[in-house]
N, C-alpha and C positions, 0 to 999 in steps of 0.2 A: 776131377775131369771135367773142364770148363762146358758149361751147357753150350750148344752150337748156336749161330745165328740163324733166323731163317731161312735163309740165302743157302744153308748149308745141311736142312735138314734131309734133303732126300738124298745124301751120302751117309747119314748113321744109318746102319744096318742091325738087325735085331741080333745078331752075332756080338756088335760092340757094346750094344745096350745091354745084352748077358752078362758080358764083361764087367763092365762098370757094376752091375747090380750083383754080380758074385751068383748068378743061378744059370741054367742051361738056357740056349735060345728056345728048346720047347716049351718052357717054362713062361717066356716073354709073349712065345705064340697063346699059351693057353691063354695069360691075362687080358693080350690084345682080342680074344674072343671070347670074352666074359666066362670059360669056363670056372666052374665052382670051385674044382679041386687045386686050387694053391692058397696056402697058409696066410690070412691077412697080413700079417708083418711083410710078405714077399710080396704081397700083391701090392701094398702101399709101395713100398720101394721101387718095383717097376713101374708103378702107373707114375711115378714122381718124374722118373727119366723119361716115358713114354712123353709127358706132356714138354718136360724139358726140350726134347727134340723134335718136337714140332707134330705128333702122331694126334694128339687129342685133334688140333684145327683140321689137319687133312682129312681124320676119319669123319668129323662131323660135318664137314663140306660135303662130304662123299654124297651121302644121302641120308635123309629122314623119313621114316615113313609118315603118312599124314594123320597121326595121332596125339592125342593129349592121355595121359595115364592118370586115372582119378583112383585113389585109393582109401578105402575105408576100413576103420578097426571094426565097424560092425555096419552090416546092409540091411534093415530090416524096418524103417519106420518110416513115417510123412518126412521126416527131418532129413534124411536122406535124401528125399525127391527134391526136396529145395534147393541141396545143394548140387546136385545133377543138372535141376534147370540151369541154374547159373551156371557151370561147365559148357553144357550143351550151347547154350545160347552164344558165348564165344567160339566155340570151336565151330559150329555154323557158320558164324560170319569169317570166319578165316579159313574154310573148306577143309575140316579135319573131323576126325570121329571121336569117337571117345571110348577108351577101352577102361571097364569095371573090374576091381578087383576088390577083394575084403581080407583081412589080416585074422578072421575069426577071435576078434576080441583083443587081441595083440596089440599094443600100443607099437609095436615094430614090425615090420612084415616081415613074413618067412624066410628062410635061409635062401632058399633058391629065388625069392622073386627078381633081384636086383640083376640076375644072369639074366631072367627073363626079358625084364624091361631094355636091358643093354642089346640084347636080340633083337628087339621089336625096333628101336633107337626113334623112338616117340619125341616130337616136340616138345615136350617138357613131362614134369609130373607134379600131381596136385596131389598131397596126402591131408586129408582130414582126422584130426584127433591121433595122429600117428607122428612117427619120426624115423629117422636113419639109423643103425648103427654106424662106427666108424667104416667098415669095409662096405658096405653099401654105398655110402655118400662116393667115396672114395673111387668106387666101380663108376658111380653115374657122372662123378664129375671129368673121369679120364674119357668117357664117350662124347664129354660138353653135353650131358643132359641134364637141363636144370632141375631145379623141382623148388616148390614152395608148401609151406606146412599151412593149412586152415584150421585154425581154431585148435593151437597147438596143446597136447594135454600135458607137457611139461615146459618149462623153459626151453625153447629152441637152440637157444646159443647167439653168439651176436652176429655168426656170421651165416645165420639160416633164415633166408626170407619168410615173412610168416603173416599172415594176415588173421586177424582177429576182432572183436567186439568189446566194447569196454564193459565187462561183468560187473564189475564192483560198483560201477555207476548204476547200472540195471538192478540190482540186488537193493543197494540203498533205496532207488527210487519205487520201489515197489513196496518196500516195508514203512518208507516215509508216508505212502498212499495210505497205508493202512493205519498209522499211527495218526495222523490227521482225521479220518474218519473217526477216531476215539477209540480205535483198540488198544488194550495195554498188556494182552495177554496173547503175544502172535509165536506161533511155532515157524518151525522150517521142516523142510524134506528137501535135502542138497543131493546133487550127484556123487559119485563117486569120489572120494578124498584124493586119489592118485593125480585126477584131471584139475589143470590149473584154472581153468572156468569155472569149476564147480566152488575150489576153495575161495576164488574172487567174489562171486555172487554170494556164500554166505557171509565171506566179512563185509559186504556192503550192508546186509540184513544186521550184521552186528553193530557195525557203525550208524546205522538210522537210529538205532535201540538207544545206544550209549547218548548217542547226540541228542536226543528225547528225553535223556535221563531215567531210560526204563532200564530194568536190570537184564541181563543174558543169563537165561534160564537154560541150560545144559540139556536137561530133559527134554525141552520142547525142541532141540533141534536132532533129526534123526538122519542118517546117512543112507542113500538111495543108491539106483544106480539108473537113474533117468529112464526105466521103462515102468508101464501102466501097471505090472503087477507091485511094483515097489510102493508108488504110491496110494494103492490101495489096503497094503498089508500096513505100512508105516502109516497110514492116514487112520486106520482101524485102533492104532497106539495111540496117535494123539488123541484121539476122538472119545476113546472110554477113559483118558485120565478123569480121576475124579474133579479135580479144576482143568478142564480141557480149555484151550487157546478159543478165543472166538474167533481168531484169524490164522490161515496158513499162509505161507509163500513157499512155494515151492519151485525146485532146479529147472523145472522144464513144464511144459505143457502134458506131457503123455504121462508125468508123474501127477498132474494135477487132477486128468482125469480119471485117472485109479482112485484120487483123494475124492471125487464126486461118488463115485460108486462106493466108497467106504460110507460116505455122509449118508445118501440114500437107505444102504442097508441098517445103519442104525437110526433111520427116521427124523434126520437132522435135514433143515431146509436149510439152502444156498440161496441167497446170503444172508437170510433172517437170523440164523442159527450157528453158522460159519460163513467168513468171507473167505474166499480163495483168490491168490493171486497165480498166475503161472510165471513160463518164462519163455520165449521162441516166437510166438504170434503165427503158429502153423495156420492152416487153414480152417482146420475143424476148430479153434479156439472160436470160431466167427459161428458155428453151427448146433454147437451143443447146449443144453438148456440148463441155466440160464447162460449166454454167451460169456466168454471166459476174459477179465480182466487179467493182462499180461503183457510182459517188458515184449518189445518187438527187438526181435534181432534179425538183422536184415539178411538174413543165410545166401539166398540169390545172390545180392549184390556183393556179399563177403565172396561167392564162390565165382562171380564173374570177376573181381578183383585177382584174386589168386590167378584166374586162366589167364588173364589179361599180363598179369604179371612175368607168368613163367615163360608165353611166348615173345613176350619184350625181353629179356633173359635170354632167351634163343637167339634171337637177331642182333643181340649186342657183338661188338666185335670183341673188344676185352671184357674180362669179369666186371661186374659192377659190385658197389657196397650192396650188402645186405639190407633189405628192407623191410620194416615192421609199423604194419599200419593195423589200426582198430578203428573200425567203423562205429559210428553213434547208436545205442540204445535206447529205445522210448518207451514210455510208459504209454498201454494202450487200455483206459478204462470201459468197462463193459458192465455186465449186470451182476456181475459175482460176486461185488463187493458191495459194502453200505456199511452204515454205523452199527456198531453191537446194539445188542437189544436191551432194553433196560432192565437190571438187576430186579 
């Protein structure tokens, strides 16, 4: 059956769509209403027909709630507050409110999440370090609910809009700074290896060492989880080594703060005995003693860009080409780094 022209969409009934999809009319109704009790393959087939018959456009124009959905995989740190601030800035200017949700550490929201979003009909969804499975994406697309991934955990795919930062360049700049100060034994505490930003930062660290002709010692690279406790625990491991590093690059500021605690517990001075570089430039980086040298990731600006993009997508008459944007990182030198002490 040939998809109808726009002028004919009102003559297409649910029964006709059900017949073409090979399902019952109640099943088509369930898909329209965002019910969860429909098999993913069936949902996808029905939603394709609904879009072809123009249901997507009519329902999207009918009503949207004055909301932006903001989804975190974890919502428990100052990092998240910077992101919330950015989305709130854009939402406030547009007369919208922000709905926060968390996927409890999972990189994909829970099974019923997309159904709840479809019922709310927000202007758009911003996902932070998260993604969507195929059925969730199909459901949002069928409701004309645009979505953007900020700081994607993995490769979001060529058809998913995303906003990120130059993580590789940031890791390179941080490590190059330590090399230029004269450090030759430089450790690293990364974030989770499943996250693309973590891997990129460590790859930048490796590139800086290799460019300087320094060996990359796997024993000096520890895999953390972006939390304070990991910085403390892995920091103790590095600083208790017989030939401990004279400088350490951490994958984020929270792990750097944990490393501060480990150094003090061992009676080591920062930066006299160990130099430390973080990543993010959270407000707390300026307040700790000594103030933390770190790579500034423009979190608020990234969140603003993601929110603006999702609203622009919602206003577009036709589907637009997926946008992938990386905002620049920059090294902020403070007092936690210095030349290594003389042997």
